[in-house]
Phi, psi and omega in degrees: 000137179263121194233144168236125176256123178248117183251125177273106188283351176266001188255128171046234185292340179289352178294326182249003183276160168275088186295329173300316180295318178297320178299321176293321177295318170308309178303313178294315182296314186284315176298322176302326178274005177090012181261159169256132184223138167242132185246127173241136176248119186229167179278167178305316179296332183266000188293316184296319179295318185295317178297316184294322179293320181297310182290336181277354184275114181295339177277357179263130178261322184224149175237120175264125178249137176244110184172197182275189180297325178293318179297320180298314182299316182297313180301317186295320182298316184288317176299319179298310183290333183264353180075026176267161174273137183255135174240148187236118171262114187286087181246027179254198181270309189258327175053050188292313181290326175297324176294324179291331177278356180060040177281141171299144188271339175285128187306316182297319178288327179292325177293318178298321180286324181293325182301323186246017184293162177252157177267131174233166178256127184241158175282146171225154190237163172226145171237110185049045183070007176265120186286150171209160182242346182242290185201148169240141190211140179240138174107242188297315185298311179301320177293329174296312182301318184292318180298315183297317179302339177275351179256119179294140175211156183238355185216173172301317177297322181293324176293322178299311177301320180290329182292317182296314182295318175295322179298314181293320179296318181292326178288316183290334174227073189284149167286154179228156184198159179254148184203144169267126184241128175235126177224110186070228179268357179266140187216137180203165178238130182215166163267142182227159165243330177231129173217110188228148174229126183248153170284102191069169195264137179279170175230160173285165171092007180199180171302152184285092174214159188275137175289323176254146180259356184221034181290340180070024183220140175274142172259130181243122185237136185207148175224135177283172170301136183238172173285160178307322183289320178290328177295323179293319178299317180295318176304317182299310185295327177294316184293327179272007177058038176246024192297323180288343180274341180299134187290343182259004178249098191266150179216154167200181187224163179185180177256351175209137181227133178243130181232127169246119176283126182262349172272170175297135185250350181304124179085354179273156181237159169241139178264125176236103186056038177088351178263138185274130172225161179299139181284121177280161178294324179234147182232120174250108186253124186232143171259134181250099191289126176054039185262350181251124173274135183222158175267129178226153178305147182307322183296322175288326177294319180290333179264015185301133182284168181294158179298145178136153181297141176287143174284150183235128171292139178250125175280348179168186183251124177282322180247157176108000000 
């Protein structure tokens, strides 16, 4: 297999990592496994151009991206459109899609796993034709990202602490908006503070990421505006990773979700895989089943479940 690895030196753990040593590890591991590999180390500003060059190369079979969830989302979109295989080096803060792929989180272990990985088909989603692999969110999460950007930090641990502080602030004083939500045949209008749609369904007891990459279902998560006490309880449940069990955090699933924001959107943001974009008035969110080719550790490939959508536990009904 002919592989190009693009490492974003400005992303997550790569800021403080020895990227030259990592490049050498890539070369040793991949050539040892019988592949041809080219490694490029680029700045965050140069990432898009480097990825576009990689996916446009007819001699390239797979692109491995090293960076955070935003870098991975960009690479996934380009690989999907170009029909290339995506590999993920989990070099960000949360590495949520990498966790769904069951990639080892230690960089050296991840490189070794990628060198002998198998190719699987994963679901990818779009919101108004903008691709994402993890989640799109309106309300609290975009506000949390804005607040976190205002908190200085110098390390991955510092970013985690800043994220927790920002999350608590955003949940205790959440933005509110009205929206019409349509999922399947159900449609309703409600006020919300949190409205998020994920690529496959999350589970309690861990960080919010999907266990399956090909479940064929969108997760829809919502919370109405709450009292300060109820918001505090929701913040606690988020920190304890019991967020889907909270009685005010509702969920359901489907393969297409349409959202029309009934409040003013000027100046508001939407979070797409952690990246902030202007909030459109209408959102058309679709899942494209098994449309993205990805590299997964051999153990996951061997344990792949039979075809068919994953069942989803419902904490309540978002619409209706």
